[in-house]
C-alpha positions as CSV (number, residue, x, y, z in Angstrom):
1,M,-21.2,-33.0,-6.2
2,S,-18.5,-31.7,-8.5
3,F,-18.2,-28.4,-10.3
4,N,-15.9,-26.5,-12.6
5,A,-13.3,-24.0,-11.4
6,L,-10.3,-22.1,-12.6
7,I,-7.5,-23.8,-10.6
8,V,-4.1,-22.1,-10.3
9,E,-1.2,-24.5,-9.3
10,K,2.4,-23.8,-8.6
11,D,5.1,-26.3,-9.9
12,E,8.4,-27.2,-8.2
13,E,10.2,-24.4,-10.0
14,G,7.8,-21.8,-8.6
15,K,5.9,-21.2,-11.9
16,T,2.1,-21.0,-11.8
17,H,-0.2,-22.7,-14.2
18,A,-4.0,-22.0,-14.5
19,G,-6.7,-24.1,-16.1
20,V,-10.3,-25.1,-15.8
21,R,-10.7,-28.3,-13.7
22,E,-13.6,-30.2,-12.1
23,I,-13.4,-30.5,-8.3
24,G,-15.6,-31.8,-5.6
25,E,-17.8,-29.6,-3.3
26,D,-16.1,-31.2,-0.3
27,R,-12.9,-29.3,-1.2
28,L,-14.6,-25.9,-0.6
29,P,-13.4,-24.1,2.6
30,E,-15.4,-24.1,5.8
31,A,-17.8,-21.2,6.1
32,E,-21.4,-20.3,6.7
33,V,-22.8,-19.7,3.2
34,T,-22.5,-21.7,0.0
35,V,-23.3,-19.8,-3.2
36,A,-24.1,-21.0,-6.7
37,V,-22.1,-18.5,-8.6
38,D,-23.6,-16.9,-11.7
39,Y,-21.0,-14.4,-12.7
40,S,-17.6,-13.1,-11.7
41,T,-15.4,-10.4,-13.3
42,L,-11.7,-9.4,-13.9
43,N,-9.7,-6.9,-11.9
44,Y,-5.9,-6.2,-11.8
45,K,-5.6,-8.2,-8.6
46,D,-7.2,-11.2,-10.5
47,G,-4.5,-10.9,-13.2
48,L,-1.9,-11.2,-10.5
49,C,-3.6,-14.1,-8.8
50,I,-4.1,-16.0,-12.0
51,G,-0.4,-15.4,-13.0
52,P,2.6,-14.7,-10.8
53,G,0.5,-14.2,-7.6
54,G,1.9,-10.8,-6.8
55,G,2.4,-11.9,-3.2
56,L,-1.4,-12.0,-2.8
57,V,-1.9,-15.8,-2.9
58,R,-1.0,-17.7,0.3
59,N,-1.5,-21.3,-0.7
60,Y,-1.8,-23.4,-3.8
61,P,-3.8,-24.9,-5.5
62,H,-5.9,-21.7,-5.5
63,I,-9.2,-20.5,-7.0
64,P,-8.9,-16.7,-7.9
65,G,-11.8,-14.3,-8.4
66,I,-12.1,-11.4,-6.0
67,D,-15.7,-10.8,-7.0
68,F,-18.8,-12.9,-7.6
69,A,-22.6,-12.7,-7.6
70,G,-25.0,-15.6,-7.4
71,T,-27.7,-17.4,-5.4
72,V,-27.4,-18.8,-1.9
73,E,-27.6,-22.6,-1.9
74,S,-27.3,-23.1,1.8
75,S,-26.6,-21.0,4.9
76,S,-26.1,-21.6,8.6
77,D,-26.5,-17.9,9.2
78,S,-30.0,-16.4,9.7
79,R,-29.2,-13.4,7.5
80,Y,-29.3,-15.5,4.4
81,K,-31.5,-18.3,3.1
82,P,-31.5,-20.5,0.0
83,G,-32.6,-18.5,-3.0
84,D,-31.3,-15.1,-1.9
85,K,-29.3,-13.2,-4.5
86,V,-26.0,-11.9,-3.1
87,V,-22.8,-10.0,-4.1
88,L,-19.3,-10.4,-2.8
89,T,-16.4,-8.0,-3.3
90,G,-13.2,-7.7,-1.2
91,W,-12.3,-9.3,2.1
92,R,-9.3,-10.9,0.4
93,V,-11.5,-13.5,-1.2
94,G,-9.8,-14.7,-4.4
95,E,-6.4,-13.9,-2.7
96,A,-6.1,-15.5,0.7
97,H,-9.4,-17.3,0.3
98,W,-10.8,-19.3,-2.6
99,G,-12.8,-17.0,-4.8
100,G,-15.4,-16.6,-7.6
101,Y,-13.8,-18.2,-10.6
102,A,-15.9,-21.3,-9.9
103,Q,-19.5,-22.5,-10.2
104,K,-19.7,-22.7,-6.4
105,A,-18.1,-20.7,-3.5
106,R,-18.3,-20.9,0.3
107,V,-17.7,-17.8,2.3
108,K,-18.5,-16.1,5.6
109,A,-21.9,-14.4,5.8
110,D,-20.2,-11.2,7.0
111,W,-18.6,-10.8,3.6
112,L,-21.8,-10.9,1.6
113,V,-24.2,-8.1,0.6
114,P,-27.8,-8.6,-0.6
115,L,-28.1,-7.9,-4.3
116,P,-29.7,-4.4,-4.6
117,Q,-33.2,-4.3,-6.1
118,G,-33.1,-3.5,-9.7
119,L,-29.8,-5.1,-10.4
120,T,-29.2,-8.5,-12.0
121,T,-26.2,-10.7,-11.0
122,R,-24.7,-10.0,-14.4
123,Q,-25.0,-6.3,-13.9
124,A,-23.5,-6.6,-10.4
125,M,-20.4,-8.2,-11.9
126,A,-20.2,-5.6,-14.7
127,I,-19.9,-3.3,-11.7
128,G,-17.8,-5.5,-9.4
129,T,-14.9,-4.2,-7.3
130,A,-14.0,-1.7,-9.9
131,G,-17.5,-0.1,-10.0
132,F,-17.9,-0.4,-6.2
133,T,-14.6,1.4,-5.8
134,A,-15.6,4.1,-8.3
135,M,-18.8,4.8,-6.3
136,L,-16.9,5.0,-3.0
137,A,-14.6,7.5,-4.7
138,V,-17.5,9.7,-5.9
139,M,-19.2,9.5,-2.5
140,A,-15.9,10.6,-0.8
141,L,-15.6,13.5,-3.2
142,E,-19.2,14.5,-2.5
143,D,-18.7,14.2,1.2
144,H,-15.8,16.7,0.9
145,G,-17.8,19.3,-1.0
146,L,-17.8,18.3,-4.6
147,T,-21.0,19.5,-6.4
148,P,-21.9,19.8,-10.1
149,G,-21.2,23.1,-11.8
150,T,-17.9,23.9,-10.0
151,G,-15.6,22.9,-12.9
152,P,-14.2,19.8,-14.6
153,V,-13.7,16.5,-12.6
154,L,-10.6,14.6,-13.8
155,V,-10.7,10.8,-14.1
156,T,-7.3,9.2,-14.6
157,G,-7.0,5.7,-16.2
158,A,-10.5,6.5,-17.5
159,A,-10.8,3.6,-20.0
160,G,-10.1,1.0,-17.2
161,G,-12.6,-0.6,-15.0
162,V,-12.7,2.0,-12.2
163,G,-12.3,4.9,-14.6
164,S,-15.1,3.7,-16.9
165,V,-17.7,3.4,-14.1
166,A,-16.5,6.7,-12.5
167,T,-16.9,8.5,-15.8
168,A,-20.4,7.2,-16.4
169,I,-21.6,7.9,-12.8
170,L,-20.1,11.5,-12.7
171,A,-21.6,12.3,-16.1
172,R,-25.0,11.0,-15.0
173,L,-24.8,13.2,-11.9
174,G,-24.2,16.3,-14.0
175,Y,-20.5,16.7,-13.7
176,E,-18.2,17.9,-16.5
177,V,-15.8,14.9,-16.8
178,A,-12.3,15.0,-18.3
179,G,-11.0,11.5,-19.0
180,V,-7.3,10.7,-19.1
181,T,-6.1,7.9,-21.4
182,G,-2.9,6.8,-23.1
183,R,-4.9,5.1,-25.9
184,P,-6.2,7.6,-28.5
185,A,-8.6,4.8,-29.8
186,S,-10.4,5.0,-26.4
187,A,-11.6,8.6,-26.9
188,A,-14.8,7.6,-28.6
189,Y,-15.5,5.0,-25.9
190,L,-15.0,7.6,-23.1
191,E,-17.2,10.1,-24.9
192,S,-19.9,7.5,-25.1
193,L,-19.8,7.1,-21.3
194,G,-20.2,10.9,-20.9
195,A,-16.7,12.4,-20.9
196,S,-16.8,15.9,-22.4
197,R,-13.0,16.2,-22.6
198,I,-10.2,13.8,-23.4
199,V,-6.8,14.4,-21.8
200,A,-3.7,12.6,-23.2
201,R,-1.8,10.7,-20.7
202,E,1.5,12.3,-21.7
203,D,0.1,15.7,-20.7
204,L,0.1,14.7,-17.1
205,S,2.9,12.0,-16.9
206,E,5.9,14.3,-16.8
207,V,7.4,14.9,-13.4
208,T,7.8,18.6,-12.6
209,R,9.4,20.4,-9.7
210,K,7.0,23.3,-9.8
211,P,5.3,23.8,-6.4
212,L,2.0,24.5,-8.0
213,E,0.4,24.8,-11.4
214,G,-2.8,26.5,-12.7
215,E,-6.0,25.7,-10.8
216,T,-7.8,23.4,-13.2
217,W,-9.7,20.5,-11.6
218,S,-12.6,20.7,-9.1
219,G,-12.2,17.0,-8.2
220,C,-10.3,13.9,-9.3
221,V,-10.8,10.1,-9.2
222,D,-7.2,8.8,-9.6
223,A,-6.6,5.2,-10.6
224,V,-2.9,5.7,-11.6
225,G,-0.9,7.2,-8.8
226,G,2.8,7.8,-9.3
227,A,4.0,10.8,-11.2
228,M,0.5,11.5,-12.6
229,L,-1.0,11.9,-9.1
230,G,1.9,14.1,-8.1
231,R,1.2,16.3,-11.1
232,V,-2.6,16.4,-10.7
233,L,-2.3,17.5,-7.0
234,K,-0.6,20.7,-8.2
235,Q,-3.4,21.4,-10.6
236,M,-6.3,21.1,-8.2
237,K,-8.5,24.1,-7.4
238,Y,-8.5,25.5,-3.9
239,G,-10.1,23.3,-1.3
240,T,-10.8,20.4,-3.6
241,S,-10.1,16.7,-3.3
242,V,-8.5,13.8,-5.1
243,A,-9.8,10.3,-4.4
244,A,-6.9,7.9,-4.8
245,V,-8.0,4.4,-5.8
246,G,-5.1,2.7,-7.6
247,L,-1.4,2.6,-8.3
248,A,-1.0,1.4,-11.8
249,G,1.6,4.1,-12.4
250,G,3.5,3.4,-9.2
251,A,3.1,3.6,-5.4
252,A,5.4,6.6,-4.9
253,L,4.2,10.2,-5.3
254,E,6.9,11.2,-7.7
255,G,7.4,15.0,-8.0
256,A,4.8,15.6,-5.3
257,L,5.3,18.4,-2.8
258,I,3.4,19.5,0.3
259,T,2.5,22.8,-1.3
260,P,-1.0,21.8,-2.7
261,F,-2.0,20.7,0.8
262,I,-0.9,23.8,2.8
263,L,-1.3,26.5,0.2
264,R,-4.5,25.4,-1.5
265,G,-6.1,23.1,1.1
266,V,-6.2,20.2,-1.3
267,N,-7.3,16.8,0.2
268,L,-5.9,13.5,-0.8
269,L,-8.6,10.8,0.1
270,G,-7.6,7.2,0.3
271,I,-10.2,4.8,-1.0
272,D,-10.2,1.2,0.3
273,S,-12.8,-1.2,-0.9
274,V,-11.5,-4.5,0.5
275,M,-12.3,-4.1,4.2
276,R,-15.1,-1.6,3.9
277,P,-17.8,-2.0,6.7
278,F,-21.2,-3.4,5.7
279,A,-23.1,-0.1,6.1
280,D,-20.8,1.6,3.6
281,R,-21.2,-1.3,1.2
282,Q,-24.9,-1.1,1.4
283,R,-24.9,2.7,0.8
284,A,-22.5,2.4,-2.1
285,W,-24.5,-0.4,-3.8
286,A,-27.7,1.5,-3.3
287,R,-26.1,4.6,-5.0
288,I,-24.8,2.4,-7.8
289,A,-28.3,1.0,-8.5
290,R,-29.7,4.6,-8.6
291,D,-26.9,6.6,-10.3
292,L,-25.2,4.3,-12.7
293,P,-26.8,4.4,-16.2
294,M,-27.4,0.8,-17.1
295,D,-27.2,1.5,-20.8
296,K,-23.7,2.9,-20.3
297,L,-22.8,-0.1,-18.2
298,E,-23.9,-2.5,-20.9
299,A,-21.5,-0.7,-23.3
300,M,-18.6,-1.4,-21.0
301,I,-19.2,-5.2,-20.9
302,R,-16.8,-7.7,-22.5
303,P,-18.1,-11.3,-22.0
304,A,-15.8,-14.1,-21.0
305,T,-15.7,-17.7,-19.8
306,L,-13.5,-19.4,-17.2
307,A,-11.3,-20.8,-20.1
308,D,-10.6,-17.2,-21.3
309,L,-9.2,-16.0,-17.9
310,P,-5.5,-17.1,-18.2
311,R,-5.2,-15.0,-21.4
312,L,-7.3,-12.0,-20.1
313,G,-5.4,-12.1,-16.8
314,A,-2.2,-11.6,-18.7
315,D,-3.8,-8.8,-20.8
316,I,-5.0,-6.8,-17.8
317,L,-1.5,-6.8,-16.3
318,K,-0.3,-5.1,-19.5
319,G,-3.1,-2.5,-19.5
320,Q,-4.8,-4.0,-22.5
321,V,-8.3,-4.5,-21.1
322,Q,-10.9,-1.8,-21.7
323,G,-14.1,-1.6,-19.7
324,R,-15.5,-4.5,-17.7
325,V,-15.0,-8.2,-18.3
326,V,-18.0,-10.2,-17.1
327,V,-17.2,-13.9,-16.6
328,D,-20.1,-16.4,-17.0
329,V,-18.7,-19.2,-14.9
330,N,-21.4,-21.6,-16.2
331,A,-20.7,-21.1,-19.9
């Protein structure tokens, strides 16, 4: 049987080209579980894999898509049977392995998670890696003492995928959320998700050499990194934590000093969603189903098809995608 997929190919000059093609099921990689994909989504990594590759793609032709949700068609692993609803995020699927930008996918059973009760496959992909990462960040902050009522929690890159979900979850849990954005037009969107304060990106993007600044934030979900993270660390309250989830602003901690760590006991928590153990994944997805307001999730969604992905992939690399793109691979 044949099916549609977004295929990325590389020409002799090293340039990549992406387009929707029909391919045979016999071309899928060897693995235990074949899934009929309902929906996928768009992340920064997907933009890289659709376009220049970013060093993530090993072989061409390639099917990107680091997330997908759908229905098991066949399985040689006893944990899954035909008809089961499943979600996949991470494990370098869509990078080193063919991913979710197709009507079918074949993957290892260890990489799948049963779809939590109360979630549809469409909602799962509105959440995707971005929302899963946001929930891991919130859980890490809670595990390190964050509770409502202790002061504002900062979310950087708040209008992006991780930031949008983090803002909605934190607000639902009763936190005072301050959302950082470089787009003034995003203020109303962030307020609709529950942000009670909007912080202009330029207020935090300047590199300073001060060892510490005023104690302002009781927690932070940081999707930016770079100079902004260096600045935020100096503004954290005593004994609080920053959950670092991204590096859109750079991988180096510009302007950062060790003083917040040794004088204020600030914690910098690294959040990895790619290789997360199964138990952590189950816990995070259960929390998402419980704590993410689905009406807010719906407001984040931007629908798309496979044919839209080359354009949207370029847009997300430029920081021009707000909220969550949900890709109907069968449309």
